N, CA, C, O and the ligand as a Tripos MOL2 file, in Angstrom:
@<TRIPOS>MOLECULE
protein
  233   231    59     0     0
PROTEIN
NO_CHARGES

@<TRIPOS>ATOM
      1 N          68.4830   56.0910  133.0370 N.3       1 MET1
      2 CA         68.8160   55.7030  131.6550 C.3       1 MET1
      3 C          69.8110   56.7000  131.0910 C.2       1 MET1
      4 O          69.5300   57.8870  130.9250 O.2       1 MET1
      5 N          70.9290   56.1850  130.8210 N.am      2 ALA2
      6 CA         71.9780   57.0700  130.3320 C.3       2 ALA2
      7 C          71.7470   57.4160  128.8710 C.2       2 ALA2
      8 O          71.2690   56.6110  128.0720 O.2       2 ALA2
      9 N          72.0960   58.6010  128.5770 N.am      3 ALA3
     10 CA         71.9330   59.0340  127.1920 C.3       3 ALA3
     11 C          72.9900   58.3660  126.3210 C.2       3 ALA3
     12 O          74.1940   58.4660  126.5580 O.2       3 ALA3
     13 N          72.4980   57.7050  125.3410 N.am      4 VAL4
     14 CA         73.4350   57.0290  124.4430 C.3       4 VAL4
     15 C          73.9900   58.0310  123.4470 C.2       4 VAL4
     16 O          73.2630   58.6890  122.7030 O.2       4 VAL4
     17 N          75.2630   58.1100  123.4690 N.am      5 LYS5
     18 CA         75.8990   59.0630  122.5720 C.3       5 LYS5
     19 C          75.9600   58.4800  121.1640 C.2       5 LYS5
     20 O          76.5250   57.4130  120.9210 O.2       5 LYS5
     21 N          75.3820   59.1950  120.2940 N.am      6 LYS6
     22 CA         75.4040   58.7020  118.9180 C.3       6 LYS6
     23 C          76.7760   58.9530  118.2950 C.2       6 LYS6
     24 O          77.3090   60.0600  118.3700 O.2       6 LYS6
     25 N          77.3160   57.9570  117.7050 N.am      7 PRO7
     26 CA         78.6170   58.1530  117.0570 C.3       7 PRO7
     27 C          78.5040   59.0970  115.8650 C.2       7 PRO7
     28 O          77.8380   58.8220  114.8670 O.2       7 PRO7
     29 N          79.1570   60.1680  116.0180 N.am      8 SER8
     30 CA         79.1020   61.1340  114.9210 C.3       8 SER8
     31 C          79.9910   60.6640  113.7820 C.2       8 SER8
     32 O          81.2190   60.7080  113.8460 O.2       8 SER8
     33 N          79.3290   60.2260  112.7670 N.am      9 PHE9
     34 CA         80.0810   59.6620  111.6520 C.3       9 PHE9
     35 C          79.9670   60.5670  110.4420 C.2       9 PHE9
     36 O          79.8720   60.1090  109.3030 O.2       9 PHE9
     37 N          79.9780   61.8120  110.7030 N.am     10 GLU10
     38 CA         79.8570   62.7260  109.5790 C.3      10 GLU10
     39 C          81.1940   62.8330  108.8610 C.2      10 GLU10
     40 O          82.2310   63.1050  109.4660 O.2      10 GLU10
     41 N          81.1380   62.6200  107.5950 N.am     11 PRO11
     42 CA         82.3740   62.6800  106.8150 C.3      11 PRO11
     43 C          82.9310   64.0940  106.7680 C.2      11 PRO11
     44 O          82.2090   65.0720  106.5720 O.2      11 PRO11
     45 N          84.1990   64.1590  106.9500 N.am     12 GLN12
     46 CA         84.8490   65.4630  106.9000 C.3      12 GLN12
     47 C          84.8400   66.0060  105.4750 C.2      12 GLN12
     48 O          84.5880   67.1850  105.2260 O.2      12 GLN12
     49 N          85.1200   65.1140  104.5770 N.am     13 SER13
     50 CA         85.1120   65.5430  103.1900 C.3      13 SER13
     51 C          83.8710   64.9970  102.4960 C.2      13 SER13
     52 O          83.1460   64.1710  103.0510 O.2      13 SER13
     53 N          83.6490   65.4490  101.3300 N.am     14 ALA14
     54 CA         82.4620   65.0160  100.5990 C.3      14 ALA14
     55 C          82.5480   63.5320  100.2760 C.2      14 ALA14
     56 O          83.5660   63.0340   99.7950 O.2      14 ALA14
     57 N          81.4650   62.8520  100.5520 N.am     15 ALA15
     58 CA         81.4460   61.4250  100.2590 C.3      15 ALA15
     59 C          81.3250   61.1970   98.7680 C.2      15 ALA15
     60 O          80.7300   61.9800   98.0270 O.2      15 ALA15
     61 N          81.9070   60.1070   98.3700 N.am     16 CYS16
     62 CA         81.8680   59.7690   96.9600 C.3      16 CYS16
     63 C          80.4230   59.5130   96.5310 C.2      16 CYS16
     64 O          79.7200   58.7310   97.1710 O.2      16 CYS16
     65 N          79.9900   60.1410   95.4920 N.am     17 PRO17
     66 CA         78.5990   59.9850   95.0520 C.3      17 PRO17
     67 C          78.3210   58.6080   94.4720 C.2      17 PRO17
     68 O          77.1730   58.1700   94.4010 O.2      17 PRO17
     69 N          79.3580   57.9500   94.0680 N.am     18 THR18
     70 CA         79.1700   56.6480   93.4390 C.3      18 THR18
     71 C          78.9310   55.5540   94.4630 C.2      18 THR18
     72 O          78.0230   54.7360   94.3120 O.2      18 THR18
     73 N          79.7440   55.5440   95.4970 N.am     19 CYS19
     74 CA         79.6270   54.4800   96.4920 C.3      19 CYS19
     75 C          79.0380   54.9930   97.7850 C.2      19 CYS19
     76 O          78.9400   54.2510   98.7620 O.2      19 CYS19
     77 N          78.6530   56.2290   97.8020 N.am     20 LYS20
     78 CA         78.0580   56.8440   98.9910 C.3      20 LYS20
     79 C          79.0060   56.8080  100.1860 C.2      20 LYS20
     80 O          78.5780   56.7730  101.3390 O.2      20 LYS20
     81 N          80.2740   56.8150   99.8910 N.am     21 GLY21
     82 CA         81.2590   56.8730  100.9700 C.3      21 GLY21
     83 C          81.6760   55.5240  101.5030 C.2      21 GLY21
     84 O          82.4860   55.4470  102.4260 O.2      21 GLY21
     85 N          81.1390   54.4610  100.9400 N.am     22 SER22
     86 CA         81.4900   53.1440  101.4600 C.3      22 SER22
     87 C          82.7730   52.6210  100.8340 C.2      22 SER22
     88 O          83.4400   51.7490  101.3920 O.2      22 SER22
     89 N          83.1040   53.1500   99.6950 N.am     23 GLY23
     90 CA         84.3180   52.7040   99.0360 C.3      23 GLY23
     91 C          84.1110   51.4530   98.2100 C.2      23 GLY23
     92 O          85.0220   50.9710   97.5370 O.2      23 GLY23
     93 N          82.9040   50.9410   98.2750 N.am     24 GLU24
     94 CA         82.6270   49.7410   97.5140 C.3      24 GLU24
     95 C          81.3410   49.9190   96.7350 C.2      24 GLU24
     96 O          80.4240   50.6210   97.1620 O.2      24 GLU24
     97 N          81.2930   49.2890   95.6190 N.am     25 VAL25
     98 CA         80.0820   49.3380   94.8210 C.3      25 VAL25
     99 C          79.6690   47.9170   94.4840 C.2      25 VAL25
    100 O          80.5140   47.0470   94.2720 O.2      25 VAL25
    101 N          78.3940   47.6930   94.4380 N.am     26 SER26
    102 CA         77.9090   46.3630   94.1000 C.3      26 SER26
    103 C          77.5310   46.3290   92.6380 C.2      26 SER26
    104 O          76.7490   47.1440   92.1490 O.2      26 SER26
    105 N          78.0990   45.3820   91.9720 N.am     27 VAL27
    106 CA         77.8240   45.2490   90.5560 C.3      27 VAL27
    107 C          77.1140   43.9330   90.3130 C.2      27 VAL27
    108 O          77.4020   42.9220   90.9540 O.2      27 VAL27
    109 N          76.2030   43.9640   89.4010 N.am     28 ALA28
    110 CA         75.4480   42.7580   89.1050 C.3      28 ALA28
    111 C          76.3020   41.7930   88.3010 C.2      28 ALA28
    112 O          76.9900   42.1740   87.3540 O.2      28 ALA28
    113 N          76.2380   40.5490   88.7030 N.am     29 VAL29
    114 CA         77.0080   39.5340   88.0070 C.3      29 VAL29
    115 C          76.1050   38.8280   87.0090 C.2      29 VAL29
    116 O          75.1110   38.2000   87.3750 O.2      29 VAL29
    117 N          76.4660   38.9410   85.7700 N.am     30 ARG30
    118 CA         75.6340   38.3250   84.7400 C.3      30 ARG30
    119 C          76.4190   37.2150   84.0490 C.2      30 ARG30
    120 O          77.6030   37.3540   83.7400 O.2      30 ARG30
    121 N          75.7240   36.1260   83.8230 N.am     31 VAL31
    122 CA         76.3670   35.0050   83.1470 C.3      31 VAL31
    123 C          75.4680   34.4850   82.0310 C.2      31 VAL31
    124 O          74.2590   34.7150   82.0190 O.2      31 VAL31
    125 N          76.0740   33.8050   81.1310 N.am     32 GLY32
    126 CA         75.2970   33.1630   80.0770 C.3      32 GLY32
    127 C          74.8960   34.1010   78.9650 C.2      32 GLY32
    128 O          75.0960   35.3140   79.0260 O.2      32 GLY32
    129 N          74.3290   33.4970   77.9570 N.am     33 ARG33
    130 CA         73.9240   34.2990   76.8010 C.3      33 ARG33
    131 C          72.7380   35.1840   77.1390 C.2      33 ARG33
    132 O          72.5490   36.2560   76.5640 O.2      33 ARG33
    133 N          71.9540   34.7090   78.0760 N.am     34 LYS34
    134 CA         70.7740   35.4950   78.4380 C.3      34 LYS34
    135 C          71.1360   36.6620   79.3510 C.2      34 LYS34
    136 O          70.3030   37.5080   79.6770 O.2      34 LYS34
    137 N          72.3870   36.6790   79.7460 N.am     35 ARG35
    138 CA         72.8570   37.7370   80.6470 C.3      35 ARG35
    139 C          71.9860   37.8200   81.8880 C.2      35 ARG35
    140 O          71.5660   38.8900   82.3280 O.2      35 ARG35
    141 N          71.7430   36.6620   82.4180 N.am     36 GLN36
    142 CA         70.8950   36.6140   83.5950 C.3      36 GLN36
    143 C          71.7020   37.0030   84.8340 C.2      36 GLN36
    144 O          72.8050   36.5130   85.0760 O.2      36 GLN36
    145 N          71.1160   37.8800   85.5830 N.am     37 ALA37
    146 CA         71.7970   38.3200   86.7940 C.3      37 ALA37
    147 C          71.7120   37.2380   87.8500 C.2      37 ALA37
    148 O          70.6240   36.8580   88.2810 O.2      37 ALA37
    149 N          72.8490   36.7530   88.2560 N.am     38 VAL38
    150 CA         72.8690   35.6640   89.2210 C.3      38 VAL38
    151 C          73.1880   36.1570   90.6210 C.2      38 VAL38
    152 O          73.1170   35.4050   91.5930 O.2      38 VAL38
    153 N          73.5260   37.3840   90.7060 N.am     39 GLY39
    154 CA         73.8350   37.8870   92.0400 C.3      39 GLY39
    155 C          74.5680   39.2010   91.9500 C.2      39 GLY39
    156 O          74.7040   39.8010   90.8840 O.2      39 GLY39
    157 N          75.0260   39.6190   93.0830 N.am     40 GLN40
    158 CA         75.7380   40.8810   93.1060 C.3      40 GLN40
    159 C          77.1140   40.6820   93.6930 C.2      40 GLN40
    160 O          77.3310   39.8750   94.5970 O.2      40 GLN40
    161 N          78.0170   41.4360   93.1530 N.am     41 GLN41
    162 CA         79.3890   41.3200   93.5940 C.3      41 GLN41
    163 C          79.8610   42.6860   94.0660 C.2      41 GLN41
    164 O          79.5750   43.7200   93.4630 O.2      41 GLN41
    165 N          80.5670   42.6470   95.1260 N.am     42 THR42
    166 CA         81.0620   43.9160   95.6340 C.3      42 THR42
    167 C          82.4460   44.1900   95.0790 C.2      42 THR42
    168 O          83.3610   43.3730   95.1750 O.2      42 THR42
    169 N          82.5570   45.3390   94.5110 N.am     43 GLY43
    170 CA         83.8460   45.6820   93.9220 C.3      43 GLY43
    171 C          84.3220   47.0270   94.4250 C.2      43 GLY43
    172 O          83.5800   47.8070   95.0220 O.2      43 GLY43
    173 N          85.5440   47.2520   94.1670 N.am     44 LEU44
    174 CA         86.1320   48.5120   94.5910 C.3      44 LEU44
    175 C          85.5740   49.6590   93.7480 C.2      44 LEU44
    176 O          85.4670   49.5760   92.5240 O.2      44 LEU44
    177 N          85.2330   50.6980   94.4380 N.am     45 CYS45
    178 CA         84.7190   51.8490   93.7200 C.3      45 CYS45
    179 C          85.8560   52.5050   92.9480 C.2      45 CYS45
    180 O          86.8890   52.8730   93.5060 O.2      45 CYS45
    181 N          85.6340   52.6340   91.6740 N.am     46 LEU46
    182 CA         86.6890   53.1820   90.8320 C.3      46 LEU46
    183 C          86.6900   54.7050   90.8430 C.2      46 LEU46
    184 O          87.6250   55.3580   90.3810 O.2      46 LEU46
    185 N          85.6160   55.2370   91.3840 N.am     47 THR47
    186 CA         85.5460   56.6960   91.4060 C.3      47 THR47
    187 C          86.4590   57.2720   92.4810 C.2      47 THR47
    188 O          87.1590   58.2620   92.2690 O.2      47 THR47
    189 N          86.4290   56.6240   93.6350 N.am     48 CYS48
    190 CA         87.2470   57.1220   94.7400 C.3      48 CYS48
    191 C          88.3550   56.1410   95.0760 C.2      48 CYS48
    192 O          89.1380   56.3660   95.9980 O.2      48 CYS48
    193 N          88.4150   55.0630   94.3290 N.am     49 LEU49
    194 CA         89.4270   54.0250   94.5490 C.3      49 LEU49
    195 C          89.3630   53.4470   95.9570 C.2      49 LEU49
    196 O          90.3840   53.1180   96.5620 O.2      49 LEU49
    197 N          88.1500   53.3330   96.4580 N.am     50 GLY50
    198 CA         87.9710   52.6700   97.7430 C.3      50 GLY50
    199 C          88.1140   53.5720   98.9470 C.2      50 GLY50
    200 O          87.9690   53.1210  100.0830 O.2      50 GLY50
    201 N          88.3920   54.8140   98.7180 N.am     51 SER51
    202 CA         88.5870   55.7030   99.8560 C.3      51 SER51
    203 C          87.2560   56.1970  100.3940 C.2      51 SER51
    204 O          87.1570   56.5820  101.5590 O.2      51 SER51
    205 N          86.2450   56.1880   99.5580 N.am     52 GLY52
    206 CA         84.9290   56.6110   99.9890 C.3      52 GLY52
    207 C          84.7600   58.1220   99.9710 C.2      52 GLY52
    208 O          83.7030   58.6540  100.3120 O.2      52 GLY52
    209 N          85.7850   58.7730   99.5820 N.am     53 GLU53
    210 CA         85.7260   60.2260   99.5420 C.3      53 GLU53
    211 C          85.8190   60.7000   98.1050 C.2      53 GLU53
    212 O          86.5600   60.1670   97.2790 O.2      53 GLU53
    213 N          85.0470   61.7050   97.8590 N.am     54 ALA54
    214 CA         85.0870   62.2550   96.5130 C.3      54 ALA54
    215 C          86.4420   62.9190   96.2910 C.2      54 ALA54
    216 O          86.9100   63.7290   97.0920 O.2      54 ALA54
    217 N          87.0230   62.5580   95.2200 N.am     55 THR55
    218 CA         88.3350   63.0930   94.9220 C.3      55 THR55
    219 C          88.2360   64.5680   94.5330 C.2      55 THR55
    220 O          87.5480   64.9540   93.5880 O.2      55 THR55
    221 N          88.9310   65.3330   95.2810 N.am     56 THR56
    222 CA         88.9070   66.7710   94.9880 C.3      56 THR56
    223 C          90.2790   67.1960   94.5180 C.2      56 THR56
    224 O          91.2670   67.1290   95.2500 O.2      56 THR56
    225 N          90.3070   67.6120   93.3410 N.am     57 SER57
    226 CA         91.5940   68.0300   92.7900 C.3      57 SER57
    227 C          91.7990   69.5240   93.0750 C.2      57 SER57
    228 O          91.0150   70.3760   92.6570 O.2      57 SER57
    229 N          92.8270   69.7860   93.7650 N.am     58 THR58
    230 CA         93.0720   71.1990   94.1190 C.3      58 THR58
    231 C          94.0180   71.8560   93.1260 C.2      58 THR58
    232 O          94.3350   73.0370   93.2650 O.2      58 THR58
    233 ZN         83.4850   55.7980   95.6560 Zn       59 ZN59
@<TRIPOS>BOND
     1     1     2 1
     2     2     3 1
     3     3     4 2
     4     3     5 am
     5     5     6 1
     6     6     7 1
     7     7     8 2
     8     7     9 am
     9     9    10 1
    10    10    11 1
    11    11    12 2
    12    11    13 am
    13    13    14 1
    14    14    15 1
    15    15    16 2
    16    15    17 am
    17    17    18 1
    18    18    19 1
    19    19    20 2
    20    19    21 am
    21    21    22 1
    22    22    23 1
    23    23    24 2
    24    23    25 am
    25    25    26 1
    26    26    27 1
    27    27    28 2
    28    27    29 am
    29    29    30 1
    30    30    31 1
    31    31    32 2
    32    31    33 am
    33    33    34 1
    34    34    35 1
    35    35    36 2
    36    35    37 am
    37    37    38 1
    38    38    39 1
    39    39    40 2
    40    39    41 am
    41    41    42 1
    42    42    43 1
    43    43    44 2
    44    43    45 am
    45    45    46 1
    46    46    47 1
    47    47    48 2
    48    47    49 am
    49    49    50 1
    50    50    51 1
    51    51    52 2
    52    51    53 am
    53    53    54 1
    54    54    55 1
    55    55    56 2
    56    55    57 am
    57    57    58 1
    58    58    59 1
    59    59    60 2
    60    59    61 am
    61    61    62 1
    62    62    63 1
    63    63    64 2
    64    63    65 am
    65    65    66 1
    66    66    67 1
    67    67    68 2
    68    67    69 am
    69    69    70 1
    70    70    71 1
    71    71    72 2
    72    71    73 am
    73    73    74 1
    74    74    75 1
    75    75    76 2
    76    75    77 am
    77    77    78 1
    78    78    79 1
    79    79    80 2
    80    79    81 am
    81    81    82 1
    82    82    83 1
    83    83    84 2
    84    83    85 am
    85    85    86 1
    86    86    87 1
    87    87    88 2
    88    87    89 am
    89    89    90 1
    90    90    91 1
    91    91    92 2
    92    91    93 am
    93    93    94 1
    94    94    95 1
    95    95    96 2
    96    95    97 am
    97    97    98 1
    98    98    99 1
    99    99   100 2
   100    99   101 am
   101   101   102 1
   102   102   103 1
   103   103   104 2
   104   103   105 am
   105   105   106 1
   106   106   107 1
   107   107   108 2
   108   107   109 am
   109   109   110 1
   110   110   111 1
   111   111   112 2
   112   111   113 am
   113   113   114 1
   114   114   115 1
   115   115   116 2
   116   115   117 am
   117   117   118 1
   118   118   119 1
   119   119   120 2
   120   119   121 am
   121   121   122 1
   122   122   123 1
   123   123   124 2
   124   123   125 am
   125   125   126 1
   126   126   127 1
   127   127   128 2
   128   127   129 am
   129   129   130 1
   130   130   131 1
   131   131   132 2
   132   131   133 am
   133   133   134 1
   134   134   135 1
   135   135   136 2
   136   135   137 am
   137   137   138 1
   138   138   139 1
   139   139   140 2
   140   139   141 am
   141   141   142 1
   142   142   143 1
   143   143   144 2
   144   143   145 am
   145   145   146 1
   146   146   147 1
   147   147   148 2
   148   147   149 am
   149   149   150 1
   150   150   151 1
   151   151   152 2
   152   151   153 am
   153   153   154 1
   154   154   155 1
   155   155   156 2
   156   155   157 am
   157   157   158 1
   158   158   159 1
   159   159   160 2
   160   159   161 am
   161   161   162 1
   162   162   163 1
   163   163   164 2
   164   163   165 am
   165   165   166 1
   166   166   167 1
   167   167   168 2
   168   167   169 am
   169   169   170 1
   170   170   171 1
   171   171   172 2
   172   171   173 am
   173   173   174 1
   174   174   175 1
   175   175   176 2
   176   175   177 am
   177   177   178 1
   178   178   179 1
   179   179   180 2
   180   179   181 am
   181   181   182 1
   182   182   183 1
   183   183   184 2
   184   183   185 am
   185   185   186 1
   186   186   187 1
   187   187   188 2
   188   187   189 am
   189   189   190 1
   190   190   191 1
   191   191   192 2
   192   191   193 am
   193   193   194 1
   194   194   195 1
   195   195   196 2
   196   195   197 am
   197   197   198 1
   198   198   199 1
   199   199   200 2
   200   199   201 am
   201   201   202 1
   202   202   203 1
   203   203   204 2
   204   203   205 am
   205   205   206 1
   206   206   207 1
   207   207   208 2
   208   207   209 am
   209   209   210 1
   210   210   211 1
   211   211   212 2
   212   211   213 am
   213   213   214 1
   214   214   215 1
   215   215   216 2
   216   215   217 am
   217   217   218 1
   218   218   219 1
   219   219   220 2
   220   219   221 am
   221   221   222 1
   222   222   223 1
   223   223   224 2
   224   223   225 am
   225   225   226 1
   226   226   227 1
   227   227   228 2
   228   227   229 am
   229   229   230 1
   230   230   231 1
   231   231   232 2
@<TRIPOS>SUBSTRUCTURE
     1 MET1         2 RESIDUE 1 A MET
     2 ALA2         6 RESIDUE 1 A ALA
     3 ALA3        10 RESIDUE 1 A ALA
     4 VAL4        14 RESIDUE 1 A VAL
     5 LYS5        18 RESIDUE 1 A LYS
     6 LYS6        22 RESIDUE 1 A LYS
     7 PRO7        26 RESIDUE 1 A PRO
     8 SER8        30 RESIDUE 1 A SER
     9 PHE9        34 RESIDUE 1 A PHE
    10 GLU10       38 RESIDUE 1 A GLU
    11 PRO11       42 RESIDUE 1 A PRO
    12 GLN12       46 RESIDUE 1 A GLN
    13 SER13       50 RESIDUE 1 A SER
    14 ALA14       54 RESIDUE 1 A ALA
    15 ALA15       58 RESIDUE 1 A ALA
    16 CYS16       62 RESIDUE 1 A CYS
    17 PRO17       66 RESIDUE 1 A PRO
    18 THR18       70 RESIDUE 1 A THR
    19 CYS19       74 RESIDUE 1 A CYS
    20 LYS20       78 RESIDUE 1 A LYS
    21 GLY21       82 RESIDUE 1 A GLY
    22 SER22       86 RESIDUE 1 A SER
    23 GLY23       90 RESIDUE 1 A GLY
    24 GLU24       94 RESIDUE 1 A GLU
    25 VAL25       98 RESIDUE 1 A VAL
    26 SER26      102 RESIDUE 1 A SER
    27 VAL27      106 RESIDUE 1 A VAL
    28 ALA28      110 RESIDUE 1 A ALA
    29 VAL29      114 RESIDUE 1 A VAL
    30 ARG30      118 RESIDUE 1 A ARG
    31 VAL31      122 RESIDUE 1 A VAL
    32 GLY32      126 RESIDUE 1 A GLY
    33 ARG33      130 RESIDUE 1 A ARG
    34 LYS34      134 RESIDUE 1 A LYS
    35 ARG35      138 RESIDUE 1 A ARG
    36 GLN36      142 RESIDUE 1 A GLN
    37 ALA37      146 RESIDUE 1 A ALA
    38 VAL38      150 RESIDUE 1 A VAL
    39 GLY39      154 RESIDUE 1 A GLY
    40 GLN40      158 RESIDUE 1 A GLN
    41 GLN41      162 RESIDUE 1 A GLN
    42 THR42      166 RESIDUE 1 A THR
    43 GLY43      170 RESIDUE 1 A GLY
    44 LEU44      174 RESIDUE 1 A LEU
    45 CYS45      178 RESIDUE 1 A CYS
    46 LEU46      182 RESIDUE 1 A LEU
    47 THR47      186 RESIDUE 1 A THR
    48 CYS48      190 RESIDUE 1 A CYS
    49 LEU49      194 RESIDUE 1 A LEU
    50 GLY50      198 RESIDUE 1 A GLY
    51 SER51      202 RESIDUE 1 A SER
    52 GLY52      206 RESIDUE 1 A GLY
    53 GLU53      210 RESIDUE 1 A GLU
    54 ALA54      214 RESIDUE 1 A ALA
    55 THR55      218 RESIDUE 1 A THR
    56 THR56      222 RESIDUE 1 A THR
    57 SER57      226 RESIDUE 1 A SER
    58 THR58      230 RESIDUE 1 A THR
    59 ZN59       233 GROUP 0 **** ****
């Protein structure tokens, strides 16, 4: 049994705390006066602008 090499997916830079490095955030979609949540929509993370990395200003 060969040892399965785990893909090292460690981020080099700090992952965005908002999207956890995925670059996308799920937002609840609400419609109607009752503001009933009908589902979730995936949107671009505005914190990192989809890069998934925390923006570090040098
Ligand atoms: Zn982000």
